[in-house]
Jmol script that loads the backbone (N, CA, C; Angstrom):
load data "model"
ATOM      1  N   MET A   1     -16.437  13.745 -21.195  1.00  0.00           N
ATOM      2  CA  MET A   1     -16.082  14.906 -20.631  1.00  0.00           C
ATOM      3  C   MET A   1     -16.647  15.314 -19.132  1.00  0.00           C
ATOM      4  N   ALA A   2     -17.958  15.166 -19.253  1.00  0.00           N
ATOM      5  CA  ALA A   2     -18.590  15.472 -17.937  1.00  0.00           C
ATOM      6  C   ALA A   2     -18.372  14.460 -16.995  1.00  0.00           C
ATOM      7  N   ASN A   3     -18.399  13.020 -17.469  1.00  0.00           N
ATOM      8  CA  ASN A   3     -18.071  12.207 -16.480  1.00  0.00           C
ATOM      9  C   ASN A   3     -16.662  12.321 -15.743  1.00  0.00           C
ATOM     10  N   THR A   4     -15.694  12.822 -16.419  1.00  0.00           N
ATOM     11  CA  THR A   4     -14.372  13.223 -15.790  1.00  0.00           C
ATOM     12  C   THR A   4     -14.540  14.370 -14.796  1.00  0.00           C
ATOM     13  N   VAL A   5     -15.234  15.281 -15.128  1.00  0.00           N
ATOM     14  CA  VAL A   5     -15.396  16.437 -14.147  1.00  0.00           C
ATOM     15  C   VAL A   5     -16.170  15.885 -13.046  1.00  0.00           C
ATOM     16  N   ASP A   6     -17.314  15.203 -13.212  1.00  0.00           N
ATOM     17  CA  ASP A   6     -18.097  14.716 -12.105  1.00  0.00           C
ATOM     18  C   ASP A   6     -17.249  13.675 -11.180  1.00  0.00           C
ATOM     19  N   SER A   7     -16.547  12.789 -11.810  1.00  0.00           N
ATOM     20  CA  SER A   7     -15.724  11.919 -11.045  1.00  0.00           C
ATOM     21  C   SER A   7     -14.516  12.686 -10.195  1.00  0.00           C
ATOM     22  N   ALA A   8     -13.975  13.892 -10.782  1.00  0.00           N
ATOM     23  CA  ALA A   8     -13.126  14.590 -10.065  1.00  0.00           C
ATOM     24  C   ALA A   8     -13.744  15.250  -9.080  1.00  0.00           C
ATOM     25  N   LYS A   9     -14.834  15.663  -9.211  1.00  0.00           N
ATOM     26  CA  LYS A   9     -15.511  16.324  -7.942  1.00  0.00           C
ATOM     27  C   LYS A   9     -16.005  15.467  -6.995  1.00  0.00           C
ATOM     28  N   GLN A  10     -16.419  14.230  -7.248  1.00  0.00           N
ATOM     29  CA  GLN A  10     -16.725  13.249  -6.285  1.00  0.00           C
ATOM     30  C   GLN A  10     -15.424  12.855  -5.456  1.00  0.00           C
ATOM     31  N   GLU A  11     -14.301  12.731  -6.079  1.00  0.00           N
ATOM     32  CA  GLU A  11     -12.961  12.385  -5.593  1.00  0.00           C
ATOM     33  C   GLU A  11     -12.626  13.442  -4.577  1.00  0.00           C
ATOM     34  N   ALA A  12     -12.779  14.684  -5.047  1.00  0.00           N
ATOM     35  CA  ALA A  12     -12.439  15.918  -4.002  1.00  0.00           C
ATOM     36  C   ALA A  12     -13.427  15.806  -2.901  1.00  0.00           C
ATOM     37  N   THR A  13     -14.702  15.492  -3.088  1.00  0.00           N
ATOM     38  CA  THR A  13     -15.669  15.545  -1.972  1.00  0.00           C
ATOM     39  C   THR A  13     -15.446  14.348  -1.076  1.00  0.00           C
ATOM     40  N   ASP A  14     -14.978  13.205  -1.563  1.00  0.00           N
ATOM     41  CA  ASP A  14     -14.694  12.084  -0.760  1.00  0.00           C
ATOM     42  C   ASP A  14     -13.447  12.203   0.082  1.00  0.00           C
ATOM     43  N   THR A  15     -12.607  13.008  -0.487  1.00  0.00           N
ATOM     44  CA  THR A  15     -11.462  13.359   0.217  1.00  0.00           C
ATOM     45  C   THR A  15     -11.627  14.230   1.295  1.00  0.00           C
ATOM     46  N   TRP A  16     -12.347  15.305   1.045  1.00  0.00           N
ATOM     47  CA  TRP A  16     -12.851  16.311   2.204  1.00  0.00           C
ATOM     48  C   TRP A  16     -13.682  15.495   3.256  1.00  0.00           C
ATOM     49  N   ILE A  17     -14.470  14.452   2.929  1.00  0.00           N
ATOM     50  CA  ILE A  17     -15.294  13.883   3.885  1.00  0.00           C
ATOM     51  C   ILE A  17     -14.302  13.041   4.748  1.00  0.00           C
ATOM     52  N   THR A  18     -13.476  12.274   4.251  1.00  0.00           N
ATOM     53  CA  THR A  18     -12.497  11.482   4.919  1.00  0.00           C
ATOM     54  C   THR A  18     -11.713  12.400   5.898  1.00  0.00           C
ATOM     55  N   THR A  19     -11.202  13.571   5.364  1.00  0.00           N
ATOM     56  CA  THR A  19     -10.473  14.360   6.222  1.00  0.00           C
ATOM     57  C   THR A  19     -11.377  14.944   7.342  1.00  0.00           C
ATOM     58  N   LYS A  20     -12.576  15.290   7.109  1.00  0.00           N
ATOM     59  CA  LYS A  20     -13.420  15.927   8.074  1.00  0.00           C
ATOM     60  C   LYS A  20     -13.811  14.910   9.089  1.00  0.00           C
ATOM     61  N   VAL A  21     -14.119  13.765   8.717  1.00  0.00           N
ATOM     62  CA  VAL A  21     -14.458  12.593   9.530  1.00  0.00           C
ATOM     63  C   VAL A  21     -13.303  12.328  10.558  1.00  0.00           C
ATOM     64  N   LYS A  22     -12.007  12.164  10.024  1.00  0.00           N
ATOM     65  CA  LYS A  22     -10.822  11.840  10.772  1.00  0.00           C
ATOM     66  C   LYS A  22     -10.649  12.912  11.885  1.00  0.00           C
ATOM     67  N   ALA A  23     -10.753  14.488  11.322  1.00  0.00           N
ATOM     68  CA  ALA A  23     -10.569  15.536  12.288  1.00  0.00           C
ATOM     69  C   ALA A  23     -11.648  15.369  13.482  1.00  0.00           C
ATOM     70  N   ASP A  24     -12.902  15.279  13.161  1.00  0.00           N
ATOM     71  CA  ASP A  24     -13.809  15.215  14.009  1.00  0.00           C
ATOM     72  C   ASP A  24     -13.664  13.774  15.116  1.00  0.00           C
ATOM     73  N   LEU A  25     -13.238  12.793  14.511  1.00  0.00           N
ATOM     74  CA  LEU A  25     -12.977  11.656  15.513  1.00  0.00           C
ATOM     75  C   LEU A  25     -11.800  12.026  16.437  1.00  0.00           C
ATOM     76  N   LEU A  26     -10.915  12.658  15.936  1.00  0.00           N
ATOM     77  CA  LEU A  26      -9.725  13.013  16.637  1.00  0.00           C
ATOM     78  C   LEU A  26     -10.005  13.933  17.871  1.00  0.00           C
ATOM     79  N   THR A  27     -10.867  14.814  17.611  1.00  0.00           N
ATOM     80  CA  THR A  27     -11.345  15.877  18.566  1.00  0.00           C
ATOM     81  C   THR A  27     -12.298  15.369  19.531  1.00  0.00           C
ATOM     82  N   GLU A  28     -13.044  14.308  19.285  1.00  0.00           N
ATOM     83  CA  GLU A  28     -14.174  13.979  20.217  1.00  0.00           C
ATOM     84  C   GLU A  28     -13.510  13.066  21.171  1.00  0.00           C
ATOM     85  N   LYS A  29     -13.871  13.508  22.429  1.00  0.00           N
ATOM     86  CA  LYS A  29     -13.317  12.706  23.586  1.00  0.00           C
ATOM     87  C   LYS A  29     -14.052  11.279  23.718  1.00  0.00           C
ATOM     88  N   GLY A  30     -13.354  10.358  24.201  1.00  0.00           N
ATOM     89  CA  GLY A  30     -13.825   9.186  24.389  1.00  0.00           C
ATOM     90  C   GLY A  30     -13.872   8.205  23.211  1.00  0.00           C
ATOM     91  N   VAL A  31     -13.494   8.782  22.086  1.00  0.00           N
ATOM     92  CA  VAL A  31     -13.190   8.020  20.775  1.00  0.00           C
ATOM     93  C   VAL A  31     -11.736   7.784  20.417  1.00  0.00           C
ATOM     94  N   PRO A  32     -11.344   6.641  20.320  1.00  0.00           N
ATOM     95  CA  PRO A  32     -10.015   6.395  20.057  1.00  0.00           C
ATOM     96  C   PRO A  32      -9.687   6.882  18.502  1.00  0.00           C
ATOM     97  N   GLY A  33      -9.880   8.082  18.156  1.00  0.00           N
ATOM     98  CA  GLY A  33      -9.962   8.543  16.696  1.00  0.00           C
ATOM     99  C   GLY A  33      -8.573   8.214  15.883  1.00  0.00           C
ATOM    100  N   SER A  34      -7.504   8.131  16.560  1.00  0.00           N
ATOM    101  CA  SER A  34      -6.347   7.812  16.006  1.00  0.00           C
ATOM    102  C   SER A  34      -6.064   6.271  15.510  1.00  0.00           C
ATOM    103  N   ASP A  35      -7.022   5.576  16.233  1.00  0.00           N
ATOM    104  CA  ASP A  35      -6.979   4.205  15.939  1.00  0.00           C
ATOM    105  C   ASP A  35      -8.074   3.762  14.847  1.00  0.00           C
ATOM    106  N   ILE A  36      -8.731   4.801  14.576  1.00  0.00           N
ATOM    107  CA  ILE A  36      -9.917   4.401  13.562  1.00  0.00           C
ATOM    108  C   ILE A  36      -9.573   4.768  12.184  1.00  0.00           C
ATOM    109  N   LYS A  37      -9.535   3.984  11.023  1.00  0.00           N
ATOM    110  CA  LYS A  37      -9.191   4.354   9.795  1.00  0.00           C
ATOM    111  C   LYS A  37     -10.457   4.770   9.160  1.00  0.00           C
ATOM    112  N   VAL A  38     -10.456   5.633   8.231  1.00  0.00           N
ATOM    113  CA  VAL A  38     -11.556   6.328   7.604  1.00  0.00           C
ATOM    114  C   VAL A  38     -11.274   6.246   6.042  1.00  0.00           C
ATOM    115  N   GLU A  39     -12.331   5.754   5.340  1.00  0.00           N
ATOM    116  CA  GLU A  39     -12.091   5.576   3.987  1.00  0.00           C
ATOM    117  C   GLU A  39     -13.531   6.098   3.361  1.00  0.00           C
ATOM    118  N   THR A  40     -13.356   6.738   2.337  1.00  0.00           N
ATOM    119  CA  THR A  40     -14.743   7.221   1.608  1.00  0.00           C
ATOM    120  C   THR A  40     -14.742   6.928   0.178  1.00  0.00           C
ATOM    121  N   SER A  41     -15.918   6.381  -0.204  1.00  0.00           N
ATOM    122  CA  SER A  41     -16.013   6.112  -1.771  1.00  0.00           C
ATOM    123  C   SER A  41     -17.464   6.579  -2.066  1.00  0.00           C
ATOM    124  N   GLN A  42     -17.538   7.531  -2.936  1.00  0.00           N
ATOM    125  CA  GLN A  42     -18.861   8.029  -3.508  1.00  0.00           C
ATOM    126  C   GLN A  42     -19.805   8.328  -2.180  1.00  0.00           C
ATOM    127  N   GLY A  43     -19.217   9.033  -1.240  1.00  0.00           N
ATOM    128  CA  GLY A  43     -20.081   9.423  -0.167  1.00  0.00           C
ATOM    129  C   GLY A  43     -20.243   8.379   0.887  1.00  0.00           C
ATOM    130  N   VAL A  44     -19.980   7.210   0.638  1.00  0.00           N
ATOM    131  CA  VAL A  44     -20.045   6.075   1.694  1.00  0.00           C
ATOM    132  C   VAL A  44     -18.768   6.031   2.539  1.00  0.00           C
ATOM    133  N   VAL A  45     -18.818   6.312   3.700  1.00  0.00           N
ATOM    134  CA  VAL A  45     -17.699   6.110   4.613  1.00  0.00           C
ATOM    135  C   VAL A  45     -17.566   4.831   5.270  1.00  0.00           C
ATOM    136  N   SER A  46     -16.396   4.208   5.363  1.00  0.00           N
ATOM    137  CA  SER A  46     -16.123   2.865   5.963  1.00  0.00           C
ATOM    138  C   SER A  46     -15.136   3.123   7.125  1.00  0.00           C
ATOM    139  N   LEU A  47     -15.497   2.713   8.229  1.00  0.00           N
ATOM    140  CA  LEU A  47     -14.573   2.844   9.386  1.00  0.00           C
ATOM    141  C   LEU A  47     -14.143   1.469   9.786  1.00  0.00           C
ATOM    142  N   SER A  48     -12.806   1.478  10.181  1.00  0.00           N
ATOM    143  CA  SER A  48     -12.296   0.184  10.535  1.00  0.00           C
ATOM    144  C   SER A  48     -11.118   0.465  11.611  1.00  0.00           C
ATOM    145  N   SER A  49     -10.784  -0.594  12.254  1.00  0.00           N
ATOM    146  CA  SER A  49      -9.777  -0.369  13.327  1.00  0.00           C
ATOM    147  C   SER A  49      -8.973  -1.609  13.371  1.00  0.00           C
ATOM    148  N   ASP A  50      -7.686  -1.545  13.944  1.00  0.00           N
ATOM    149  CA  ASP A  50      -6.943  -2.843  14.309  1.00  0.00           C
ATOM    150  C   ASP A  50      -7.075  -3.051  15.660  1.00  0.00           C
ATOM    151  N   VAL A  51      -7.513  -2.074  16.487  1.00  0.00           N
ATOM    152  CA  VAL A  51      -7.670  -2.223  17.885  1.00  0.00           C
ATOM    153  C   VAL A  51      -9.147  -2.227  18.299  1.00  0.00           C
ATOM    154  N   ALA A  52      -9.675  -3.001  19.314  1.00  0.00           N
ATOM    155  CA  ALA A  52     -10.803  -3.242  19.604  1.00  0.00           C
ATOM    156  C   ALA A  52     -11.434  -1.752  20.192  1.00  0.00           C
ATOM    157  N   VAL A  53     -12.548  -1.402  19.883  1.00  0.00           N
ATOM    158  CA  VAL A  53     -13.407  -0.177  20.321  1.00  0.00           C
ATOM    159  C   VAL A  53     -14.632  -0.942  21.157  1.00  0.00           C
ATOM    160  N   THR A  54     -15.110  -0.073  22.098  1.00  0.00           N
ATOM    161  CA  THR A  54     -16.378  -0.587  22.817  1.00  0.00           C
ATOM    162  C   THR A  54     -17.530  -0.215  21.792  1.00  0.00           C
ATOM    163  N   GLU A  55     -18.606  -0.800  22.150  1.00  0.00           N
ATOM    164  CA  GLU A  55     -19.829  -0.601  21.474  1.00  0.00           C
ATOM    165  C   GLU A  55     -20.342   0.927  21.445  1.00  0.00           C
ATOM    166  N   SER A  56     -20.029   1.646  22.465  1.00  0.00           N
ATOM    167  CA  SER A  56     -20.399   2.757  22.580  1.00  0.00           C
ATOM    168  C   SER A  56     -19.577   3.622  21.800  1.00  0.00           C
ATOM    169  N   GLN A  57     -18.156   3.510  21.810  1.00  0.00           N
ATOM    170  CA  GLN A  57     -17.368   4.314  20.868  1.00  0.00           C
ATOM    171  C   GLN A  57     -17.523   3.904  19.298  1.00  0.00           C
ATOM    172  N   LYS A  58     -17.962   2.685  19.172  1.00  0.00           N
ATOM    173  CA  LYS A  58     -18.457   2.330  17.666  1.00  0.00           C
ATOM    174  C   LYS A  58     -19.561   3.190  17.247  1.00  0.00           C
ATOM    175  N   ALA A  59     -20.482   3.289  18.262  1.00  0.00           N
ATOM    176  CA  ALA A  59     -21.824   4.231  17.878  1.00  0.00           C
ATOM    177  C   ALA A  59     -21.532   5.412  17.820  1.00  0.00           C
ATOM    178  N   MET A  60     -20.524   6.061  18.604  1.00  0.00           N
ATOM    179  CA  MET A  60     -20.265   7.469  18.623  1.00  0.00           C
ATOM    180  C   MET A  60     -19.582   7.745  17.152  1.00  0.00           C
ATOM    181  N   ALA A  61     -18.657   6.763  16.923  1.00  0.00           N
ATOM    182  CA  ALA A  61     -17.806   7.122  15.700  1.00  0.00           C
ATOM    183  C   ALA A  61     -18.679   7.156  14.428  1.00  0.00           C
ATOM    184  N   VAL A  62     -19.780   6.165  14.345  1.00  0.00           N
ATOM    185  CA  VAL A  62     -20.810   6.257  13.385  1.00  0.00           C
ATOM    186  C   VAL A  62     -21.609   7.477  13.278  1.00  0.00           C
ATOM    187  N   ARG A  63     -22.045   7.788  14.534  1.00  0.00           N
ATOM    188  CA  ARG A  63     -22.928   9.061  14.412  1.00  0.00           C
ATOM    189  C   ARG A  63     -21.923  10.241  14.007  1.00  0.00           C
ATOM    190  N   ILE A  64     -20.758  10.395  14.447  1.00  0.00           N
ATOM    191  CA  ILE A  64     -19.909  11.510  14.009  1.00  0.00           C
ATOM    192  C   ILE A  64     -19.773  11.641  12.510  1.00  0.00           C
ATOM    193  N   ALA A  65     -19.464  10.253  11.957  1.00  0.00           N
ATOM    194  CA  ALA A  65     -19.525  10.383  10.432  1.00  0.00           C
ATOM    195  C   ALA A  65     -20.743  10.757   9.805  1.00  0.00           C
ATOM    196  N   LYS A  66     -21.883  10.070  10.333  1.00  0.00           N
ATOM    197  CA  LYS A  66     -23.183  10.481   9.716  1.00  0.00           C
ATOM    198  C   LYS A  66     -23.519  11.882   9.712  1.00  0.00           C
ATOM    199  N   ASN A  67     -22.900  12.626  10.616  1.00  0.00           N
ATOM    200  CA  ASN A  67     -23.283  14.102  10.711  1.00  0.00           C
ATOM    201  C   ASN A  67     -22.517  14.922   9.812  1.00  0.00           C
ATOM    202  N   ILE A  68     -21.509  14.464   9.166  1.00  0.00           N
ATOM    203  CA  ILE A  68     -20.854  15.121   8.161  1.00  0.00           C
ATOM    204  C   ILE A  68     -21.583  15.357   6.803  1.00  0.00           C
ATOM    205  N   LYS A  69     -21.608  16.547   6.414  1.00  0.00           N
ATOM    206  CA  LYS A  69     -22.277  16.799   5.159  1.00  0.00           C
ATOM    207  C   LYS A  69     -21.692  16.116   3.857  1.00  0.00           C
ATOM    208  N   GLY A  70     -22.648  15.580   3.031  1.00  0.00           N
ATOM    209  CA  GLY A  70     -22.198  14.868   1.804  1.00  0.00           C
ATOM    210  C   GLY A  70     -22.006  13.306   2.121  1.00  0.00           C
ATOM    211  N   VAL A  71     -22.081  12.751   3.527  1.00  0.00           N
ATOM    212  CA  VAL A  71     -22.115  11.592   3.774  1.00  0.00           C
ATOM    213  C   VAL A  71     -23.389  10.784   3.467  1.00  0.00           C
ATOM    214  N   ARG A  72     -23.392   9.755   2.551  1.00  0.00           N
ATOM    215  CA  ARG A  72     -24.748   8.985   2.281  1.00  0.00           C
ATOM    216  C   ARG A  72     -24.948   7.982   3.182  1.00  0.00           C
ATOM    217  N   SER A  73     -23.738   7.056   3.613  1.00  0.00           N
ATOM    218  CA  SER A  73     -24.007   6.144   4.645  1.00  0.00           C
ATOM    219  C   SER A  73     -22.619   5.750   5.251  1.00  0.00           C
ATOM    220  N   VAL A  74     -22.799   5.040   6.356  1.00  0.00           N
ATOM    221  CA  VAL A  74     -21.479   4.783   7.133  1.00  0.00           C
ATOM    222  C   VAL A  74     -21.572   3.194   7.349  1.00  0.00           C
ATOM    223  N   MET A  75     -20.490   2.563   6.867  1.00  0.00           N
ATOM    224  CA  MET A  75     -20.131   1.159   6.978  1.00  0.00           C
ATOM    225  C   MET A  75     -19.183   0.944   8.303  1.00  0.00           C
ATOM    226  N   SER A  76     -19.630   0.101   9.170  1.00  0.00           N
ATOM    227  CA  SER A  76     -18.761   0.027  10.463  1.00  0.00           C
ATOM    228  C   SER A  76     -18.336  -1.328  10.663  1.00  0.00           C
ATOM    229  N   ASP A  77     -18.544  -2.375   9.677  1.00  0.00           N
ATOM    230  CA  ASP A  77     -18.082  -3.656   9.757  1.00  0.00           C
ATOM    231  C   ASP A  77     -16.684  -3.881  10.105  1.00  0.00           C
ATOM    232  N   GLY A  78     -15.849  -3.058   9.647  1.00  0.00           N
ATOM    233  CA  GLY A  78     -14.511  -3.093  10.157  1.00  0.00           C
ATOM    234  C   GLY A  78     -13.892  -2.747  11.441  1.00  0.00           C
ATOM    235  N   LEU A  79     -15.000  -2.131  12.219  1.00  0.00           N
ATOM    236  CA  LEU A  79     -14.521  -1.650  13.648  1.00  0.00           C
ATOM    237  C   LEU A  79     -14.780  -2.831  14.483  1.00  0.00           C
ATOM    238  N   LYS A  80     -13.701  -3.319  15.100  1.00  0.00           N
ATOM    239  CA  LYS A  80     -13.548  -4.459  16.024  1.00  0.00           C
ATOM    240  C   LYS A  80     -14.224  -3.940  17.386  1.00  0.00           C
ATOM    241  N   ALA A  81     -15.233  -4.589  17.800  1.00  0.00           N
ATOM    242  CA  ALA A  81     -15.846  -4.269  18.956  1.00  0.00           C
ATOM    243  C   ALA A  81     -15.420  -5.182  20.137  1.00  0.00           C
ATOM    244  N   GLU A  82     -15.148  -4.700  21.394  1.00  0.00           N
ATOM    245  CA  GLU A  82     -14.710  -5.451  22.443  1.00  0.00           C
ATOM    246  C   GLU A  82     -15.685  -6.540  22.854  1.00  0.00           C
TER     247      GLU A  82
END
end "model"
wireframe off; spacefill off
backbone 0.3
color backbone group
């Protein structure tokens, strides 16, 4: 029973993190927030995009994600750099 509660709590946290990262990316000037996909699993945020982003945009997106409470780490392998 405890595992079910913990996993439901984690899912809610992951959903909140994903939503918060997306919102922060969208409001940040200079980052193509609408082109960056965000997925979160157990506090690990994965950023990816179908369009190329600059190295500075990639770094900014990673920094924004890392600043969100509850984020353990950020994976940016899926962000295509120009």
